[in-house]
C-alpha positions in Angstrom: 0.1 -0.3 0.2 1.3 3.4 -1.0 1.2 6.4 1.3 0.9 9.9 0.0 3.4 12.8 1.3 0.7 15.0 1.5 -2.0 14.7 4.5 -5.5 14.6 3.3 -7.7 17.2 4.7 -8.6 17.5 7.9 -5.5 15.1 8.7 -5.2 15.9 12.3 -5.7 12.4 14.1 -3.9 13.1 17.6 -4.8 15.6 20.2 -2.4 17.8 21.9 -2.2 20.4 24.5 0.1 23.6 23.7 1.4 26.9 25.3 0.9 30.4 23.8 4.1 30.6 21.6 4.7 27.1 21.0 4.6 26.4 17.2 3.5 23.2 15.6 5.2 21.7 12.3 3.7 19.8 9.8 5.1 16.3 9.2 7.0 17.0 6.0 8.2 20.0 7.8 9.6 17.7 10.5 11.1 15.3 7.7 12.6 18.1 6.3 14.4 19.5 9.2 15.3 15.9 10.9 13.7 14.7 14.0 16.8 14.6 15.8 18.0 17.9 15.0 14.4 19.1 16.3 15.0 16.9 19.3 18.3 18.5 20.1 16.9 22.2 20.1 13.8 21.5 21.5 15.3 19.4 24.9 18.9 20.7 24.7 19.6 24.1 22.9 16.0 25.8 24.3 14.8 23.4 26.8 11.3 24.3 28.1 11.9 25.1 32.0 14.9 26.5 33.5 15.8 23.3 36.3 17.6 25.8 38.7 14.0 27.6 39.2 11.7 24.5 38.4 11.6 21.2 40.4 9.9 19.3 37.8 10.7 18.7 34.4 8.0 18.5 31.8 9.5 16.8 28.3 7.9 19.0 25.1 5.4 18.1 22.7 2.5 15.5 22.5 4.6 13.0 24.7 5.2 15.7 27.5 1.9 16.7 27.8 0.8 13.2 27.8 3.3 11.7 30.4 2.5 15.1 32.3 -1.0 14.2 32.8 -0.2 10.6 33.5 1.7 11.2 36.2 -0.3 13.8 38.0 2.3 16.7 38.5 2.1 20.1 37.8 5.1 21.4 35.4 5.2 24.8 37.2 5.7 23.2 40.9 8.0 25.5 42.9 10.5 24.3 45.4 9.0 24.1 49.1 9.6 26.1 51.2 13.0 26.2 53.8 13.8 28.0 56.9 15.4 31.2 56.2 18.2 32.6 58.7 15.2 34.8 60.3 13.2 31.5 61.1 16.3 29.7 62.4 16.7 32.9 64.6 13.1 32.8 66.3 13.0 28.7 66.4 16.1 28.8 68.8 15.8 31.9 70.4 19.1 33.2 69.4 20.3 36.5 67.2 23.8 37.7 66.3 24.0 41.1 68.1 23.6 43.8 65.7 27.4 44.7 65.2 27.9 41.0 64.4 24.5 40.4 62.1 25.6 41.6 58.9 29.2 39.5 58.9 27.4 36.6 60.1 24.0 36.6 57.7 26.6 37.6 54.8 29.0 34.1 55.6 25.8 32.2 56.1 23.2 33.2 53.5 21.9 30.3 51.7 22.7 30.3 48.2 20.1 28.6 45.5 23.0 27.6 43.1 23.7 25.1 45.8 21.2 23.0 44.2 22.2 23.6 40.7 23.7 20.4 40.4 21.2 18.2 42.0 18.6 19.7 39.2 21.3 19.4 36.5 21.3 15.6 37.5 17.5 15.5 37.7 16.9 17.0 34.2 19.8 14.9 32.2 18.0 11.8 33.9 14.9 12.7 33.0 15.9 14.0 29.4 17.2 10.4 29.1 14.0 8.7 30.3 11.9 10.8 28.2 14.4 10.3 24.7 14.1 6.6 25.6 10.3 6.2 26.2 9.8 8.1 22.9 12.2 6.1 21.1 9.9 3.2 22.4 6.7 5.0 21.1 8.0 5.5 17.7 9.1 1.7 17.6 5.0 0.9 18.5 4.1 3.3 15.8 6.2 1.7 13.2 5.4 -1.4 14.1 1.9 -1.1 14.1 2.1 0.5 10.2 4.1 -2.4 9.7 1.5 -5.1 10.6 -1.5 -3.0 9.0 0.3 -2.8 5.7 1.0 -6.8 5.7 -2.4 -7.3 6.9 -4.8 -4.5 5.5 -7.7 -4.1 6.9 -8.0 -7.9 8.4 -7.8 -7.3 12.2 -7.1 -3.9 12.3 -8.8 -3.0 15.4 -6.6 -5.9 17.5 -3.3 -4.3 16.0 -4.7 -0.4 17.5 -5.9 -1.9 20.8 -2.5 -3.8 21.6 -1.0 -0.8 20.2 -2.5 1.6 22.8 -1.8 -1.1 25.6 1.7 -0.7 24.7 1.7 2.9 24.6 -0.2 3.0 27.9 2.7 0.9 29.7 5.3 3.3 28.4 3.1 5.9 30.1 2.7 4.4 33.0 6.4 3.1 33.4 7.5 6.8 32.8 5.1 8.3 35.5 6.8 5.9 37.7 10.2 6.5 37.1 9.9 10.2 37.2 8.0 10.1 40.8 11.1 7.8 42.2 13.3 10.4 40.3 11.6 13.6 42.1 11.4 11.9 45.2 15.2 11.1 45.2 15.5 15.1 44.4 13.5 16.3 46.8 15.6 14.1 49.2 18.9 15.4 48.0 17.4 19.1 48.5 16.1 18.5 51.8 19.8 17.0 52.9 21.2 20.0 51.8 19.3 22.5 53.3 19.3 20.5 56.5 23.4 20.2 56.2 23.1 23.7 56.0 20.9 24.8 59.2 23.2 22.7 61.2 26.2 24.8 60.1 23.9 28.3 60.7 23.0 26.7 64.2 26.5 25.6 65.0 27.8 28.8 64.1 25.4 30.7 66.3 26.3 28.8 69.4 30.0 29.8 68.5 29.4 33.1 68.3 26.9 33.1 71.7 29.6 31.8 73.4 32.1 34.4 72.3 29.3 37.2 73.3 28.6 37.9 69.7 25.1 36.8 69.9 22.3 36.4 72.8 18.6 35.3 73.4 16.0 37.1 71.6 13.0 38.8 73.6 12.5 39.2 77.2 13.6 36.1 78.8 15.4 37.3 82.1 16.9 35.2 84.3 15.0 34.8 87.6 15.6 36.6 90.5 16.1 35.3 93.9 18.0 36.0 97.2 21.3 35.2 95.5 21.1 37.3 93.0 22.8 40.6 93.6 21.5 44.0 93.8 22.6 45.8 90.3 23.6 42.4 88.8 23.3 42.7 85.0 21.5 41.1 82.3 21.7 41.6 78.9 18.3 42.1 76.6 18.5 41.1 72.9 15.5 42.4 70.7 14.9 40.6 67.3 16.9 42.8 65.5 20.1 41.9 67.5 20.4 45.3 69.6 20.9 45.2 73.5 19.7 46.7 76.4 21.3 46.4 79.5 19.1 45.7 82.8 20.2 45.6 86.2 18.4 43.7 89.2 16.9 46.5 92.0 14.6 45.2 94.7 13.3 41.9 93.2 13.0 43.6 89.7 14.9 44.1 86.4 15.3 47.7 85.3 17.1 49.6 82.9 20.6 50.1 83.5 20.4 53.8 83.3 17.7 54.0 85.8 19.8 51.7 88.2 23.0 53.8 87.8 20.7 57.1 88.8 19.9 55.5 92.0 20.9 57.4 95.1 24.5 55.6 96.5 23.0 54.9 99.9 20.3 53.4 98.9 22.4 51.1 96.7 24.5 50.4 99.8 21.8 49.1 101.7 20.3 47.1 99.7 23.8 45.4 98.8 24.6 45.5 102.6 20.9 43.3 103.3 22.4 41.0 100.3 25.8 40.5 102.2 23.7 39.8 105.4 26.5 42.2 107.0 25.9 44.9 109.5 29.1 45.8 110.7 30.1 49.2 109.3 33.8 47.2 109.0 32.4 45.4 106.2 35.2 44.8 103.9 33.4 43.4 100.4 34.3 44.5 97.1 38.1 45.5 97.5 37.8 48.0 100.7 35.0 49.9 99.2 32.8 49.9 102.1 35.3 50.7 104.4 36.1 53.7 102.7 32.4 54.8 102.4 32.7 54.3 106.0 35.5 56.4 107.2 34.4 58.8 104.6 31.2 59.6 106.6 32.9 58.7 110.4 
């Protein structure tokens, strides 16, 4: 049976889905340019998605749309949200002090390019898989046409049914493989982010021990009879700024307010703290003895 180069009107027999800006070539144009050349342009030179920003890969043309629908995923699905530095500060209730914060965040800011190798590996794997499945589909089409040419109309329905079942198997295999690849990609991304977060937490701990970070918010230590009058505590605001507070009669008051208190009132509170009524009391490198002789 001979086949005409030109299609009979209307010619179209395959449903497809397109997005604005895409262009469909007729089969003669495809033959003139060469399918392999078009594949290289479509999948390698000018791919549909930027894998550094897109999580899922969609292969082009009818196969891509069919496989995308078969697998139930969205080609425009964005990566999941992850913790920022601010989220980590809030989670662990610690923040670099204002003089340290800029350099800390410059050193530890998350860089999305860290994930580029993972996306590139995913893209290569999905491209190889798609090319393999397209080859399988082409083989089914060639076999179907060859069988029909030999048998004519006899058994055409059974031949089409068998071809459809084979195509469904290919779609199913692709969908299963893609889901596994996406799961592996998600796991790798999470591992990268978790490693980064662990590094941030360790750096915050080191910075706190050196005095470069503090607890966030109003969470002063409790005051009891062992808390010395004038004992200091540093309040760290969420933006990293600090304010000094002092214990006065069982409450934390701003250091400036504490320093404005009369000296004799502070002395009486200190005497109560040390439980010392003797005017010869010498606590504090003879400071109180000097005060005593100064008022003798």
